[in-house]
Each structure stands twice: as structure tokens, then as C-alpha cells.
N, C-alpha and C positions, 0 to 999 in steps of 0.2 A: 469199697464193700468190706464189711468184716467178716471175717471167715469163721467157720465153725466145723471142727475136724469131723470128717468122714472118710472111711476106708473106700479107696477107689477100686472100682470093678470093670473090666475091659467089656463084659457082657453089658452091662448097666451103659457104660458110655457108648457103646454101639447103637444101643437102642435109641438113645437121646440124637445121636449123629443122624441116623436115618430119618428119625421123626422130623427133623429140621429141616434136611434135603428135601423130603418129600412134598413138603409144603407147597399149596398151589401158589401161582403167581398172583392169583386175586387177593391173597391176603395182605398185599401190600397197597393201600390206597394213596390217591392225590388228594390232598386236601388244603384248602386256603388259609387255615389258621394252625397254628401249633395246638395238637389236642392236649387234653387233660392226660395226665400220667397214668391214672388208673383205667383208660382206655387201651393201654399196651399189655400184650400178653406176651408170651414166649412163641406164641404162633402167628403173630402179625406185625405190621410195621406201618409207618406213614410217611409219604413223601410230601414235602412242604417248601414252600418258598420262605427264606428268611434271611437275616443278617447275623454275622459272627463277628465278634470283636476278641482279639487275643493280645494279652500283654506277658511279657517276661522280661528278665533281668539279662542285659549284656554281661558277658564275663563272669556269671555267676559261680563257675567252676574254681575261680581264683579267690573268692571270698573266705574259704577256710583257710588260706595262707595269710589272711591279713586280719582275722578276727579268732577270738577262742569260740569254743562251741556255745557256751551260754549267750555270748553276744550274737552270734549266728541265728540262734533261736528267736532272740528278739527281734533281728531284723527280718527275717522270715515271716514271723507272725505278724508283726504290724502289717508288712507288706502285704500279704494275703489277706488280713482282715480287712483292710481299707480299699484295697482294690474290690472285693466282694462288696464292701458296702456301697462304692461309687456305683457299680454295676446294678446293685439291687435298688437304687433311687431312681432307676428307669422303668415306667410301667410296661414298656414292651419288652423288656427282658424277663424271658421266661425261665431260662436255665443257666446256671452258673457252675462252673466245672474248675477244679485246682489239680493240677498235675506237676509235681515239684514246684518251681518257681513259676510256671504259667498259669494264668488265670483267664478264663474265658466266660463269654456271656453269648447266649442265644437269644436273637430279638424277633419278636413276631412282628412281620411286614403287613399282615391283613388289612390292617386299619389305615394304611397311608403314611404314618409317621414314624414307623419303624426303622426305615434307613436312616433318616435325620436323628431319631435318638441314639442310635448305634455311633454315628458319627460324634455327637455331642458327647457319648460317654467316653469316647478315643480322647477327645480334647480334656475332659475330667481327669482322666487317668494320667494324661500328661502333666496335668496341673498337680495331681496327687504326688507324682515322683518328686517335684519341686519342694513339695510340703514335708515329704518324709525327708529329705536331703536336709532340710533346713533342722529338724529335730536330730537327725544322724550326727551332722556336724555340731551340735550343741553337746553331744555326748563323745566326741571325739571319733566316731566311726567313718569309715570309708565311704563317700556317696555312691551312689548306685546310678546307672543309666538303664533306662528302659525302651524298648520298641513296642509299638502298638500298630496291629493290623485290623483293617475292617475291610469286610468283603460280603457280597451279595449274591445268593443263587439257591438253588435246589439242593436240598439235604434229606437223608433218610434218617427218620427217627424209630429206634427198635429199642426192645427191653432185652438185654443179655444178662447172661450169669448162668449161675448152676441150679436148673430147674428143678424144684422139689427141696432145696436146701435152704432157702430164703436168702440166698446170695445174689442179689441181680442190681443192676443199675442201668438207666436210660443212657444210650450211646447214639451220638449224631455224628454221620459219615456223610461224604459228599465232596463235591468240588468246593463248595462254598467254605467247608471247615478248613480244608488243606490250603486254599488260597489265602485264608486270613492267617492261617498259621505261618505260611512262607512270607507274607508280607511283615507279619510281626517279627520275624528273623531277620529281616532288612533293615528294620527301623533302628536308627540311633547306631547304625554301624559303619565304620569309615566315615564319611563325610554326609552320610543320609540323615535326613531329618526323623524324629521320631516316630511321626504318624505317617503309615503306609497305607494309601487309600486304593482299592480296584477302581478300576475304570466303569463298572456297572455302579458303584456306589455314587461316584463322582456325576454320573448322568442324572441321578435322582436327588442331588443336592441343590437347594437354591443358588442363586446367581452370585449371591453374596459370599456364600461359603465356597463356590468353586472359585472364586477371585482370590482367595487366601491360600490355594494350592499350587504346586508348581509340578510339571509333567517330569516323569522320569521314562527316559527313552530306551528301547530295546537296542541289541545289537544291529538290526537292521534300520536303525534310526525311526522306527514308529513308536507311538506312545505305549508303554508298557503299564504303567499306572500313575498315580499322584501321591505326592508327599507334601508334608508342612509340619511347621513347628507352633502348634496353637494349643491354648490354653482356655479352660473355663474362666471367664471373665470374674465371677463373683468369687472363685476360688483364688485366683491370683489377686484380687484386690485384698482380700484377707490376709494372704501371706504378706503382701507389702506392707500393710498396716503393723502386722507382727515385728517385721524388719526394722520398721521405723521406731517403734516403742523399744526394741533391744538397743537402738542407737542413742536414743534419748538421754538415759542415765550417764553416758560418757560424755556427753557434749558440754556439761556445766564445769566439770573438773578439767576439762581441756581449756576450756574459755578462761577459767580462772589462771592458769598455768600462762596463759597467752595475753591476759589483761596489758602488761606494759607493753606490747606490740599491735595490740587490736585498736588503739586509739587513731591510727592513721586509716583503719578500716572499719568505720561505723556500722557497717551492715552485718558485720559478725561479731558473734560473742555477746557479752554483757553490754558491751559498749552501746548497743543498739537499744537498749533500755533506759540508758540515762539522758536527762534532758541536755540539749546543747547549750554552751557556755553562753552568756549574755554577750552582744557586740561591744566591740570596744570604741568608746566614744573619742571622737577626734577634737582635741584641744585647739581652739582658736589663739592665735598669737595676740598678746597683750601689747599696746604700744609703751615703748621705752619711756620711763618717767625719771625725771630727775627728783631725787629725795625730797620728800615736802619740806626739809630745812630751807631749801632755796626759796621754795614759794612762801614760806614763812618770812624769810628775809627781805623778799623784793616788795611784795604788797602787804604783809603782816597776815595775809588769808591762810587756810589750810588747805586749799587746792594745790596738788603737785603740779610740777611744770613738766610738760612734754617736750620731745626732741625738737619738734617743729617750731616750738616757742623758743628755744634757744638758738635756733638757726636764723631768727629773725633779724633784719638789719638794725633795728632799734631793740637792744636787749631789753628785756623785760625786768631785769634785776641790775643794781648800781654797779658799776665799774670798779668802785672801791673794794669790791669782795675779790676782784682778781687782782688787787696791787696794783690798778691802772687808774690815774687820775684824769684821763681824756674821756669826757662823756659821750664822745661819738664813737667810740670803740666797741664793736658786736664781737660776740663770739666766732661767727663765720669769718672776720677779718683776723681775728687772733690765729684761727685755725689754718688759714691761707699764707700766713708770715712764717717763713724758714727761720 
């Protein structure tokens, strides 16, 4: 609420106090759906069933010690901007509030899908935190951790402020708001999961969503509420695609540096792009041949002699070639003599 200076008067203040305290109880009505803001006055209010989603940053008080003031402004501005954008993307979200680093949304549940949309919004906010950290890391900023709380119940919707001064705002009060805020405070703290869900919300979810949540037990071992680390699938896929694109430019230089060692691992690097080498042909052993000169000397032909021919009892060449005049001596006989 933006202020506009006016002098304070105790008499005027007392008139306003008595006027509010003297209002009849009938001015606060039970309604099924969240009414339009223009139905609210300083004299009435509405009780309505709704779902509340809260998100805030864990350890935000330490951020000023880690960043300069301009960087802090960028972090908070992007965080609040996109948390509001996520909540505003759900038709059942009727009110969005910002208090410090806490962003909250009030969901109308009269149509039957409000609780499911509130739960889906919590998963989307958890995915958004990962998206923000992806960009923060690129800038060298410290990543943030967020807790998200979701509750369902009865709330009081009133118009509060300075009557007659144009300073007013719609305020939501009641157990549902307090419970969502407390659950949010427990999210991502110590070993807890980021998303904390009340038992009333859990009972209204589908079986597939309930199977993704785990029980959180109270001190007496009864189930206090439920928790999970869930994300919006579409947002998570988008982030994974961005991470893959960021890694891709570094893959080629690394592959080039490792080319000498990648040949033994063809599934990595540029080696997978090259065709395999042709297979080595096995050479068959050729028979040992006597030079064609012997063939020419023996029979005047051009066919060379094989080792088998040389070992025959009857030599196919004249003994005079070896300096032996006995025509019955073969090469096999010569080889057997000592």
C-alpha cells in the first residue's frame, strides 16, 4: 500500500475503532467461491474455502553477506517476478501477495480443480528455483534454496487499511494461510524436501500424485503432513535442453585434444564419425619354386620347378648340373648322404 501523509487524530482514530468493533456478525458471509474484490468494503468480509501456496528463500538473511546490493536487487527481482508469473499462469489463482522474499497465491477451489492446480503450482515453483540457479550460476551468484508449502481450508477475506485515505489492501487470514506459511518454512530445511503438503491437500490429490509424496511423522508417530521433491515436467525438460546446449560447444575441443587416445574408444569423440578401416586380407602361402633357370636347363621350357618335383626319385634335371655323372642319383639321395 502506498502512503499519503495525513495528520493523526486520536478522536478520528477512536471513531474508526468503535465503528469496526460494533459491526454485526452477519456482515461476514460464508461463500463457495472467492468473490470479486469490488464486493469488499471496510464493513464486511467473506469466509471461503481455498488453497494457499507459499514460497520463500532459505537463509535469505545471509545473502547480503555474499553479494553486493545491486546483485541482491537483481536476485530478488528475478525471483519475485518469476514466482508471480508462475502463480499467475494458473486460472484458479485469484490473489498473489509479496512480503519480503515470500510470495504466496490464493487458489479458488469451488470448481473442483483448485487444489490440484495449487499442487501443480508448487511443483512449477520448485522447477523455477532450479531454473533461477542455472542463470545465477552463469553470473557467479550463490544459488538459492526455496521451500514451498501447500494447504487447504477456510479463510477470511477482508478489506483492511485506512478508511477514507485510499490506503487499503485485501487481507487473507485463517488456518489455511498459517498452515501453508508454516509448511513453507519447513521446506528444504535440514533434510526435508522442498515441497511440503498438508494432509487435506494430500487427500484431494489423485492416486498418481499421492504416490510421489512421502509421509512426515509427528512426535507421536502420527502422520503430520507429506513432502516431495517434484518439478513441472515441461519446465524440467526445457532446463535439461539448455544444459545440453551449454555442454555441446565444449565437446568438440575436448574431443580434438583427446584424438590420439580415442581410437581405442570409437564410441567417443570424432572417432565415431570416421569410417572403419578396411579389413586386412590374409595372404595365402605360395609353393616354393626353384628358379626358372633350372626348368630351362632341364627341359628347355619356361615353367619353374616345385620342391615336390625336386624330391622325386627320378630327378627331372640332368645330374651333370650338380657335377654328378651317375644318372640314377636324385636330389633326395644327395640330401640323405652325410
